[in-house]
N, C-alpha and C positions, 0 to 999 in steps of 0.2 A: 582650444579647438577640443570637445567630448569625443574622447573614444566612441566607437561604433561598436556594439556585442551584438554577436549573433546568441542566441540562446535554441537547444537542442532539446527534444523530449526524443530519443531513437524507437528503430521500429524493434517489435520485439521477435526474439527466434525460438519456437518453445511448441511444445505438442498441443497446449491449448494457451488463450486467453479472451477475456473479456471484459469487455466497458464495466467496471464493479467502482464507480464512481473514482476512475481512474485520474488523477491529474498530476503533475511535476512539481507537487506543491515545493519540495526545497530548491528548485530550480525558479519559479516565483518569485520565493520567500526572499531570496539573493537578489533576484533581480529588482524587487520592492526596497531593499537597500540603496540600488544605485538611481532609483527614479530623480530623473531631473541633475542627474551629473552626466547621463551617458547615454547616445542615442542607441534603443533593442530595436531588436526583431525576432518574434518567437515564431520557431518551426517543431510544430507538436507532429509529430509522427500518427500520431493515438488520439486529434481529433475528429472525431466521429462528423460534426459536421460540417465535414471535408469532405465525406465520403458517402456521396449520393445513394450510392449502395447498400451502406448499412445505416441510414440516416433513423429506420424505424427505431423504437425505443419502447421500455415497458412504462408502465404508470411510475416509475421512481426517475428515468431517463437513463438507464441502462443498457444497454442493445452489445452487437454482435461487431466486429473491426472486419475488413475486409483482408482477405488473407492467401497464398498462396501454398502450394504445399513447394518444398525445396527440398534437399540429398540431404539426407541425415548426417552428423558426426560420425566418425569414425567409433567412437566409446558410446554408440547410443542406436547403431546398427539393428542390433538384437530385439531392441524396446518394437514390436507390430505396432505401431502409432504413425499416423500422419506429421509429420514434421514440418512447419508451417514457418512462413514468415508474416508477421501480422502487422498492419501501418500502410501506410500513403505509400505510392511508387517512388521508387528511389530517383527517377528521372523526374518528380517534381522537385523533390530537394535541389536536385542540380540547379533545374531551374531558377528555384528562389534564389541560389546563393550567387548564380551570375549574374541574376535581376536586380538584387537590393543588396549586392556589393559594392566596393571590397569592406573586408571585416577586419577591426583589428584583431579582438580576440571573439575564443568561441567557447561557451559553457557548455557543457552538458551534463546531462543530470542521468544516473545510473541506480539500477534499483536490484531488481534480482541476480544473483550472485550468476546467473548459467546463464543471463541473457545477455553477455558482452559479447557475441557474435555481429548485433544491431550497431553497439560501438562502436567495431571495427568496422563496420558496413560505414557508417560516420564520418568516423577520421581517414578513411582512404581518400573519400570524396571531397573532404577540407584540405587536405594536404596536395589533391590534383588538382584544384581552384583557386582556391586561397592558398597559396604556398606562407604569404606571413604573416597569416593570422596564427595568435597563441592560443593553444588548444587546455583548456580547464576543465578536470573532470573532480565532482564531489557526487557524493551520495553512499549507499548500502555497499554496492561492490566495490566501488573504490577505500571503504576503509575496512570493506572486511578482507578484502582480495588485494592489498594496497600492493604486494610485492609481483602477483600475477599482472594488475593496473598498467604498471609501470613498462611491460611485453608491448603495449600498444602504440606509443608514441604519442604520448601527451605531453606538455609541457610543465602541465603542475597538475599534481593530484593532491587533492585536499582530504584529508581523514578525519572522520568526526564531524564536531562542530565549530573546531579550531580554522576561522575564514583569517586571519592575520593574514598569513600569506597570500591571498587572495589578493586582498585589497593593497598589497605591497605590490605586485604584478602591476595591476591596472592602477597604481598611484591615485587614487581616488580615497574619499573620507567618507565613510557608508554613513545612513542617516538609520537607525533600525527604529526607529517610530515607525516607521513607515510598511502601510501591508500588503502583503502580498502583487507583484504585477497581473492582475487580471486584464486591465488593457490589452494586454499581448493580443487577445483572443478578437476575432472578429462578430463571434455569435458564442458566447457562453451559456451552455442550458445547466449544465449542473458545475458545482464550485467543492471544495472545501476549506478546512481549520483546523486551527490546533489550538487549543487553550493552553497547554503545557508543554513541556517536552519529558523526556523518559518517562520512569518507571519505579518504583519502590521497591516493588517485587524482583525476585529472582530466578523465575522456570527455568530449567535445568534443558527444556528446548530452543527457549529465546535468545535474542542475540539485541536486544534492545541495549542491555549497559553496556556491551562493548561502541556503543556510537552516542550514547547520553550517559555520560556517571551517575546521573543524581536528577530526581524528581524535579523540575524545575516551573512552578507556574508563570504564566505570560501576562504582561501587563495586561490590563483589562479595556484599559480605554483604547491599546493599541490592535485589538479583538473586536472590538463593535468599531471601529473605524474599517475592518476588514470587512466584515459583517454591512455597513453601510455598502461598501462601493459593490459588492456584489449585491445588492440592492438596486442599487444605480443601473447594473447590467441586467436586470431582470431575472437574475437567477432562483431558480424555483427549487429545487431539489440539492443540500447540501450537507457534504459527511464532513464526521470529524475522525481527524487524522490520527488523535491523541492517542500516545501506548496505555494509559492510564487516566480513561475519562472522568471517573468516579471515583477519582482520589481528592482531599482534601476539598469535597465539594461547596464548601460554604468559602472559598475564595478562589476555586474556579467556574465548575458549572452553574451553580444555581445563580451567582451576580448574572452570567453572562445570558441565561435563559430569561432570565427576570427583565432584562434590557428588551429584549426579542417582544414580550409580554408588553412592555413600555410602549415600544413602538409601533404596536400592532401589528409587528411582521406576521406573512404566513409563508413561510418557508416549510417543507419538508428535510426533515433533520433523519440523517442516517449513522449507523454505529458499524461499518465494516471491521473495524481492528479491534475488537472483541470486548466485551465489558463484563468488570467483575463482578459475579454474581451478587457476593459478599456485601457489596457495598449499597446493593438497590435499594433503600429502606423504602416504606409508604407514602413518604415528603415527596422524597426524590422520583420515585416514579409518579406520581402526578405532578409533579412540578415539570418533569420533560415532557407529558405527553400533550399537558395545559398549552404547551411550549412549539410543541407542530415535530417532536421526535416520532416519527413514522416504523421506525425497522429497529428491531432492536436484537442484537448477535452477541449471547453469550459465550464466554470464552468457560467452558467445560471439559472438553476433552475427554475423559475418560470417569466411570462412576466406582471403578478400581480404588480402594482406599488404599493397597500395596504402591499402585502406579501413582495415586494423586500426591502422597508421601513422598517418593521419590524423586518428584517432581518440584516439590517447592509448596505443596498445599496451601495455593493459593485457592482454592473450590472445593468445599464437600460437598458430597447429597445434599445435603440440607438445607445448604444457602443456596443452590440452584430453586431447588422447592420452593424455599422462600421468596426469591426471586421473584419467579414465576410467579404465586399467585398475588406478591404486591402490584405484580404489572396490570395481571388482570384486575383484580380489583379496581385499579385505579383508569381502567376503562382500554388497555391493549388491546390488538384484534391479535387472536392467538394464531394469524396465518402470518403475521409479519413477526413473531417473533421465532426464534435461529439459536441451537444449542450447538457450538462446533464439537465435530471430535475428531481427535488423529486418526488417520489411517496409513501404517506402514513406520509406525514407528519404532526405535530399535528392540523396545520391551514391550512387543504384541503378544506377546506370549500372558502377560500380566497385565494387558491394559483390557479387556475382558469389551471388546469392539461392541459385536452382536449384541452383547447385556447393556452397554452402555446406549445404544442406538433405541433397543427397546422400551430403556428409564426414560429417554427423553421423547419418543413419542409416549407412554403414560401421563408423561405432564400437560399432554394438550398439545407440544408446539413442534416447530419444523427441526430436522436432523440436517446438520450442514456438515456432509462427511468434507474434512481439511488432507489433503494428502502431505506427510509429511517431506520435509527438505534436511537434511544433514548441514546444517547453516555452520559455518567455521567457527571456532572462537568459544561456540557452546560446549556444555559438560554431555550433552545429549552426542554429539557429534566423535568426538572416540570413542563410542562404542559403534560405528558406522564404519568403521578400518576394513573390518572383512566382506564388507559387500560394494564398497567405494574408493573411489582414492578423491579424500578430500580435498588432495593439491590440485585437482581438475576443476575447477567451477562447472563444465556441463554435466558430469558427477552430481551434481547438490540435484538436479533438477527432481522435481518433484515426480513425474509422472513417472520416468525412470526410475528411484529410489524407490517408490511401495511399492512398485512391479516386483523390484528385485527380493524386496523383502520380504512380501507375502507370496508371492507369486501371481502370476495373472487371471488365475482362475478365480482366486480369495478375490482378489481388487475386483472383476466383473462382476461377484455373490454380492460382495458388500455395497458395489454400486445403486445393481438390483432389487437390493432389501431395502437400503432408504429410498428410494423411488415410492416402492411397495408401502412402508408407513407412511412418508407424509401425504401420499393419497388417499391413505385413509384417515384421514381428520376430516 
């Protein structure tokens, strides 16, 4: 008899949250490996197709979540922002598991370390309604804050990408050739995909190498199979979730895009995880645009040469200038080109945030201000001890840390400057 498995993407507790092509891809991928071997049901608290009040979306499929204001945790009391719970009502989940249960196992996705209150809510309901179910956590929080995660009461916590403990608990032999479990959604409008795992770079503010020990291309056949599946579900917008999408393009991205062209697929592809500007050649820019890549998010962070050197020298000023020129010459719409700039980094005194924003504006593209979060296990997180407690995940909150780092007035001025510069284009 096949085991019955519940898949859960929890609600978000935070000051802000927006559907920026957000899907529980790790959870769906694991569920895909179990296709045909288990009976599975998905409950995604962040599925906007089930939120009548927020079904409105922009032309790329993004939009707002329903939310409600909730009391701030004591450690965030001094932050003058509304603390909210984003996602479907708790009662909907309770009715769902009552009506579809019992379940033998519950797999829960974790993402931001400071979103763990949503996990606590889900675990409480499962323990109350499904006392016999085994609860398994996996993902970013489960990996980076393993010790803290053990306090939530799960039966198993998966660290990183080592899934053998999961298969042992489920007593299932997975089929790793299978695509992600997109059939879990009754109405799928946006999707995500990965062509590789990991990143060859070691930026001091990034935790990717704590999760993926090495850059590893995925099998093209599996990636194209997943794309075919999303096509059958009438998905229009797909976000690449790769951390180094442009690395080894001859093996990963280029064959994939050539497959898209050969099938004459008409998708809108997006790159929210930041592209390495140094790797955007004229040939690659042309192929990306021809195959349907519509939005380009470049990882720039700062124009300060000192800051660039201290954080890994991944992208220099000349790199982003060349990348923008290559994209524009290939036909990219400048209104859909963005450069991330970090605000609130512990070395903001040498980062030249305002100068960096003006530098990006003068390239004719948009600024994407990204609030810094002190991710545990990264080199830069050790510089944050005087401003926050790395041991408490709530203190990793990007809104709270940036305000503590720069001051509320400075944060507001930077946001106003960003809006003003982007509005001048």
